[in-house]
C-alpha positions in Angstrom: 38.0 143.1 102.6 35.3 140.9 104.1 35.7 137.1 104.1 32.7 135.2 102.7 31.2 132.8 105.2 32.0 129.1 104.6 28.9 127.1 103.9 28.9 123.5 105.1 26.9 121.1 102.8 25.7 117.8 104.1 27.5 115.0 102.3 27.7 111.2 102.4 31.4 111.6 101.5 32.5 112.8 104.9 35.2 110.7 106.6 36.9 110.9 110.0 40.7 111.4 110.0 41.2 107.6 110.6 38.7 106.6 107.9 40.4 109.1 105.5 43.8 107.6 106.3 42.6 104.0 105.6 40.7 105.0 102.4 43.6 106.9 100.9 46.1 104.2 101.8 43.9 101.6 100.1 43.0 103.6 97.0 46.5 104.8 96.2 48.4 101.7 97.5 50.8 103.8 99.6 50.9 104.6 103.3 48.8 107.7 104.1 48.9 108.3 107.8 46.5 110.1 110.1 49.1 112.9 110.5 49.2 113.2 106.6 45.5 113.8 106.6 45.7 116.2 109.6 48.3 118.2 107.7 46.1 118.6 104.7 43.2 119.8 106.9 45.4 122.2 109.0 46.9 123.8 105.9 43.7 124.1 103.9 44.5 121.5 101.3 41.2 119.7 101.7 37.8 120.8 103.1 36.8 119.7 106.6 33.9 120.2 109.0 33.2 119.4 112.6 30.5 116.8 113.2 29.7 115.5 116.7 33.0 116.8 118.0 35.0 115.1 115.3 36.9 116.5 112.3 35.4 115.2 109.1 37.1 115.3 105.7 35.4 115.6 102.4 36.4 112.4 100.5 35.8 114.0 97.0 38.3 116.8 97.8 40.7 114.3 99.3 40.5 112.3 96.1 41.1 115.4 93.9 44.1 116.3 96.0 45.8 113.0 95.7 44.8 112.5 92.0 46.4 115.9 91.2 49.5 115.0 93.3 49.9 111.6 91.5 49.4 113.3 88.1 52.1 115.9 89.1 54.4 113.1 90.1 53.9 111.3 86.7 54.6 114.5 84.9 57.7 115.0 87.0 58.9 111.6 85.9 58.4 112.5 82.3 60.9 115.4 82.7 63.6 113.0 83.9 65.7 110.5 82.0 64.2 107.2 80.8 66.7 105.1 82.8 65.6 106.5 86.1 65.3 103.8 88.9 61.9 104.7 90.5 62.7 102.2 93.3 65.3 104.6 94.5 62.8 107.4 95.0 61.7 105.7 98.2 58.3 107.4 98.0 56.8 104.5 99.9 58.4 105.7 103.1 56.6 108.3 105.3 58.2 111.5 106.5 58.5 109.8 110.0 60.4 106.9 108.5 62.7 109.1 106.4 63.6 111.1 109.6 63.6 108.2 112.0 65.4 108.4 115.4 68.6 110.4 115.4 68.4 111.4 111.7 66.2 114.4 112.6 68.4 115.4 115.6 69.5 118.6 113.8 68.6 120.3 110.5 71.2 120.0 107.7 71.0 121.1 104.1 72.0 118.6 101.5 71.8 115.3 103.5 70.5 112.1 101.8 67.7 110.0 103.2 68.7 107.0 105.3 66.9 104.5 103.1 69.3 105.4 100.2 72.3 104.6 102.4 70.7 101.4 103.7 69.9 100.2 100.1 73.6 100.0 99.2 75.0 99.0 102.6 72.7 96.2 103.5 72.8 92.6 102.2 69.8 92.5 99.9 69.8 92.1 96.1 67.1 93.0 93.6 66.7 93.6 89.9 68.8 96.7 90.1 71.3 95.9 92.8 72.8 92.5 91.7 75.5 92.1 94.3 76.1 92.6 98.0 78.9 95.3 98.6 79.1 95.4 102.4 78.5 92.9 105.1 78.2 93.1 108.9 81.6 93.5 110.5 83.0 95.5 107.5 84.1 99.1 107.8 82.8 101.9 105.6 84.3 105.4 105.1 82.4 108.7 104.4 84.9 111.4 103.6 82.2 114.0 103.3 80.2 112.9 106.2 78.1 116.0 106.8 75.5 115.3 109.5 76.4 111.6 109.7 73.7 109.7 107.8 76.1 107.0 106.6 77.5 106.5 110.1 74.1 106.1 111.7 72.9 103.6 109.1 76.1 101.7 109.5 75.4 101.4 113.2 72.0 100.0 112.4 73.4 97.4 110.0 76.3 96.1 112.1 79.0 97.9 110.1 81.8 100.0 111.5 82.2 103.4 110.1 84.5 106.4 109.9 83.4 109.9 108.8 85.5 112.9 107.9 84.4 116.4 107.5 86.2 119.7 107.2 83.5 121.3 109.4 84.0 120.9 113.2 80.3 121.6 113.7 79.3 118.8 111.2 81.4 116.3 113.1 79.9 117.4 116.4 76.4 116.6 115.0 77.6 113.3 113.6 79.3 112.2 116.8 76.4 113.2 118.9 74.1 111.0 116.7 76.3 107.9 117.0 77.5 108.4 120.6 76.3 106.1 123.3 74.6 108.5 125.8 74.0 108.4 129.5 70.4 109.4 129.0 69.7 109.7 132.8 72.5 112.1 133.3 71.5 114.0 130.2 68.0 114.4 131.4 69.3 115.8 134.8 71.5 118.3 133.0 68.6 119.4 130.8 66.4 119.9 133.9 69.0 122.1 135.6 69.5 124.2 132.5 65.8 124.5 132.0 65.3 125.7 135.6 67.9 128.4 135.1 66.3 129.5 131.8 62.8 129.6 133.2 63.9 131.6 136.2 65.5 134.2 133.9 62.5 134.3 131.7 60.1 134.9 134.6 62.4 137.4 136.4 62.8 139.5 133.3 59.0 139.8 132.9 58.9 138.2 129.4 56.2 135.7 130.5 53.5 138.4 130.9 54.3 140.1 127.6 54.5 136.8 125.7 51.2 135.5 127.1 49.3 138.7 126.4 50.7 138.9 122.9 49.9 135.2 122.2 46.3 135.7 123.5 45.8 138.8 121.4 47.2 137.0 118.3 45.0 134.0 118.9 41.8 136.1 119.1 42.7 138.2 116.1 43.6 135.2 113.9 40.4 133.3 114.9 38.4 136.3 113.7 40.3 137.5 110.7 41.9 134.2 109.5 39.4 131.4 110.5 41.0 128.0 110.2 40.8 126.0 108.1 38.3 128.1 106.1 40.8 130.9 105.3 43.5 128.5 104.3 41.3 126.5 102.0 40.0 129.6 100.2 43.5 131.1 100.0 44.8 127.8 98.4 41.9 128.0 95.9 42.8 131.6 95.1 39.3 132.9 95.8 40.9 136.2 96.7 44.3 137.9 97.0 45.4 136.4 100.3 48.7 138.2 100.4 47.0 141.6 100.1 44.4 140.8 102.7 47.2 139.5 105.0 49.3 142.6 104.6 46.2 144.8 105.4 45.4 142.7 108.6 49.0 142.8 109.6 49.0 146.5 109.6 45.9 146.5 111.8 47.4 144.2 114.3 50.6 146.2 114.4 48.9 148.8 116.6 48.2 146.1 119.2 51.7 144.8 119.0 53.3 148.2 119.4 51.1 149.0 122.4 52.2 145.8 124.1 55.9 146.5 123.4 55.5 149.9 125.0 53.5 148.5 127.9 56.2 146.0 128.9 59.2 148.0 127.7 60.4 145.3 125.3 63.6 146.1 123.3 63.4 145.1 119.7 66.7 146.5 118.4 70.2 145.0 118.8 73.2 147.3 118.8 75.8 144.8 117.5 76.5 143.8 113.9 77.4 140.1 114.4 75.2 137.3 113.1 73.6 136.7 116.5 72.8 140.4 116.9 71.2 140.7 113.5 69.1 137.6 113.5 68.0 137.3 117.1 65.8 139.7 119.2 67.7 141.0 122.3 65.6 138.9 124.7 66.5 135.7 122.8 70.1 136.8 122.5 70.3 137.1 126.3 68.9 133.6 126.7 71.4 132.2 124.2 74.2 133.5 126.3 72.6 132.1 129.5 72.2 128.7 128.0 75.7 128.7 126.5 77.2 129.6 129.9 75.2 126.9 131.7 76.5 124.3 129.2 80.1 125.4 129.4 80.1 124.7 133.2 79.6 121.0 132.5 82.9 119.0 132.9 82.2 116.1 130.6 83.1 116.9 127.0 80.7 114.5 125.4 77.8 115.8 127.5 78.7 119.4 126.5 78.7 118.5 122.8 75.4 116.8 123.1 73.8 119.8 124.8 75.4 122.2 122.3 73.7 120.3 119.4 70.4 120.6 121.2 71.0 124.3 121.8 72.0 124.8 118.1 68.8 123.1 116.9 66.9 125.4 119.3 68.5 128.6 118.2 68.1 127.8 114.5 64.3 127.8 115.1 64.5 131.1 117.0 66.0 133.3 114.3 64.1 136.6 113.8 62.7 135.9 110.4 59.5 134.7 108.7 58.6 131.0 108.9 58.8 130.8 105.1 62.4 132.2 105.1 63.8 130.2 107.9 66.0 128.1 105.6 67.1 131.0 103.4 67.4 134.1 105.5 66.4 137.4 103.7 65.6 140.2 106.2 65.4 140.2 110.0 61.8 140.3 111.3 61.3 142.2 114.6 57.5 142.6 114.6 54.4 140.6 113.9 53.7 139.8 110.2 51.5 138.0 107.8 52.9 134.6 107.4 52.7 133.1 103.9 53.4 129.7 105.3 50.8 129.5 108.0 48.4 132.0 106.4 47.8 134.1 109.5 49.5 136.7 111.6 52.7 135.2 113.3 55.3 136.7 115.5 59.1 136.3 115.9 60.3 134.5 119.0 60.9 136.5 122.1 62.0 133.5 124.2 63.7 130.1 123.7 61.8 128.4 126.6 59.3 126.5 124.5 61.7 125.4 121.8 64.5 124.4 124.2 62.1 122.2 126.2 60.6 120.7 123.0 64.0 119.9 121.3 65.6 118.6 124.5 62.8 116.2 125.1 62.8 115.2 121.4 66.6 114.5 121.5 66.4 112.2 124.5 63.5 110.3 122.9 65.5 109.9 119.7 68.6 108.7 121.6 66.5 106.1 123.4 64.9 105.0 120.2 68.2 104.6 118.4 69.7 102.6 121.3 67.1 99.9 120.8 68.2 99.1 117.3 71.9 100.1 117.0 74.4 97.3 116.9 77.6 96.7 118.9 79.9 98.4 116.4 82.0 101.5 116.3 81.4 104.8 114.5 83.2 108.1 114.7 83.5 111.4 112.8 86.9 113.1 112.5 87.4 116.8 111.7 89.8 117.5 108.9 90.5 117.7 105.2 89.8 114.4 103.5 92.5 115.2 100.9 95.2 114.9 103.5 93.9 113.7 106.9 96.1 111.0 108.5 93.2 108.6 109.1 95.2 105.9 110.9 96.9 108.3 113.3 93.8 110.2 114.2 91.8 106.9 114.8 94.6 105.8 117.2 94.0 109.0 119.2 90.3 109.2 119.0 89.0 105.6 118.8 91.6 103.0 119.8 89.1 100.1 119.5 88.2 101.1 115.9 91.8 101.5 114.9 92.5 97.9 115.9 89.7 96.7 113.6 91.0 99.0 110.8 94.5 97.6 111.1 93.2 94.0 110.8 90.9 94.4 107.8 91.2 97.9 106.3 88.1 99.7 105.0 85.8 97.9 102.6 84.7 100.9 100.7 83.2 104.4 100.6 79.6 105.6 100.6 79.4 109.4 100.5 77.8 112.4 98.8 80.4 115.0 97.8 79.1 118.6 97.8 77.2 119.6 94.6 79.0 122.3 92.7 78.0 125.8 93.7 74.9 124.8 95.7 75.6 125.3 99.5 77.9 127.2 101.7 78.3 124.4 104.3 79.7 126.6 107.1 77.4 129.5 106.6 74.2 127.4 107.0 75.2 127.0 110.7 76.7 130.5 111.2 74.7 131.0 114.4 76.3 127.9 116.0 79.9 128.7 115.0 79.5 132.2 116.5 77.7 131.2 119.7 79.8 128.1 120.5 83.1 129.6 119.4 83.9 127.0 116.8 86.6 127.7 114.2 85.3 128.0 110.6 87.2 126.5 107.7 85.2 127.9 104.8 88.3 128.1 102.6 88.7 124.3 102.8 85.2 123.5 101.4 85.0 121.8 98.0 82.5 123.2 95.6 80.8 125.8 97.9 78.2 128.3 96.7 80.5 131.3 97.2 82.8 129.9 94.5 80.0 129.7 91.9 79.5 127.2 89.1 81.8 128.6 86.4 84.6 126.9 84.6 87.2 127.6 87.3 84.9 126.5 90.0 84.1 123.2 88.2 87.9 122.6 87.6 88.6 123.2 91.3 85.8 120.8 92.2 87.1 118.0 90.0 90.6 118.4 91.5 89.2 118.5 95.0 87.0 115.4 94.8 89.6 113.4 92.9 92.3 114.4 95.5 90.0 113.0 98.2 89.6 109.7 96.4 93.3 109.4 95.8 94.2 110.0 99.4 91.5 107.8 100.8 92.4 104.8 98.6 95.5 104.1 100.8 93.1 103.1 103.6 90.9 100.9 101.4 91.0 97.2 100.6 92.1 96.4 97.1 88.7 95.1 96.1 86.9 98.1 97.6 83.6 99.5 96.5 83.1 103.2 96.2 79.7 104.9 95.9 79.4 108.6 95.2 75.9 110.3 95.2 76.0 113.3 92.9 73.8 115.5 90.7 76.3 115.4 87.9 74.7 117.8 85.4 78.1 119.0 84.3 79.4 115.5 83.6 82.4 115.9 85.9 82.5 112.4 87.4 84.1 110.5 84.5 87.0 113.0 84.8 87.1 112.6 88.6 87.2 108.9 88.3 90.0 109.0 85.8 92.1 111.4 87.9 91.6 109.2 90.9 92.9 106.2 88.9 89.5 104.5 89.3 86.7 103.5 86.8 83.0 103.9 86.9 81.6 100.3 86.7 77.9 101.2 87.1 75.6 104.1 87.6 72.3 104.1 89.4 70.0 107.1 88.7 67.3 108.1 91.2 64.6 110.7 91.0 64.3 113.5 93.5 60.8 114.7 93.3 61.4 117.7 95.4 61.4 118.7 98.5 60.7 122.3 99.4 57.7 124.6 99.0 59.9 127.1 97.2 61.4 124.9 94.6 59.3 121.9 93.5 61.2 121.2 90.2 62.2 117.5 89.9 65.7 116.4 89.2 67.8 113.2 89.1 70.9 112.3 90.9 73.3 109.5 90.2 75.0 107.0 92.5 78.3 106.2 90.8 79.8 102.9 91.6 83.6 103.1 91.3 86.3 100.4 91.5 90.1 100.5 91.3 91.5 100.2 87.8 
């Protein structure tokens, strides 16, 4: 196939990136950042040209893009219930605001955005939220704390918080987010580990292979997949991009195999463990090196922090396509046509770049969070929320917080129980459990994917969540407020409330106008407000 040459037409509608950002923000009365516009250009969503060294965007195409996006959003709302609270969609917040500071420290499926937590924990009222439920100095509990969003927002708002999760890795992420770090010491440890990694990388000869492969790929992609021309035409379906990509991938495979032979690169792993299956041998060796370097550090909190950074790094290094990173399908051990980036991509042969990037990013996020966090206490405890002795564990893990707990008890709960049959919470971080030697407790999960969504699974789920609420009530004030975020399409929560000897006093419904490139279907979730009977 021969790509048709892109023809640039002179137009009075060309805008710089900055002008396009201001124009779109004004026209659509929503924040449209420069990075938003750059994303549209990079991924071929709108036409762009280079004029006098600057990227110029076609305003007519930009308008069509956002008009179609707004129309799709209106159509999505039509598919949802009439009593949806659009305010709780939080569409006015940019991606950067929804992943601010430590919230994007580590990927985690199923977490809610911080603005949703803040809405119910802060002291504002509006036409939907008619009362203040928590105030500074209170204590809030999250018995399904996941990656710690509730704990982090509590720290912002001057509220003490306790999280519980059956997954030891989840509580490691949560505690790393809310911990007060010695950032200078952290930076020094990162430098030492990075030096060891780079020395290994260079001594093993991977640098020359990686550089030559990257150069060959860059030249090939520039010719066969010119950006953004190819991306724009592929989005417009001017031709069969997947067929063309597969053809070009086969052509480049000869170059790839020649380089593999030249440098003696091993592509196959002998073992059958998760790390052997989903990581190239060169990356697998680097994982072991980094893990060994971290284990040598005496300070437990420092080790955990570095383990979280390492986990984020190795998640991005799995030998799979970029499109399948979140839902692994088949290992990828060669170059391939990438349906996400619309060019030939390669699996990672080294962690050096990602380790450096995520380590720097983590330190920046810790510093950013330190500027706004309050002088309060937050901690995540590992255990089963149906039976964990909260007071005893707090006395062991956080004496200062247990004193506050004994004086005032917990004001309420804000949590999101697992959705029935949606996610295997341990399996999503299988790489971390295996590398770091963390015990898995899959059998203690409530409502996991592996149990399905059938009648028995739903009954087990109802029993599990209601048991959590019953157990946790002994630690709550009598006039407590309990908020549960749930996609209750099976109408299970009235039964859960009844079994927990509680009542649903109100229900907030919010739209989720979805999220991933794979599944864009909208849905609604409820925030159930429960009180004691």
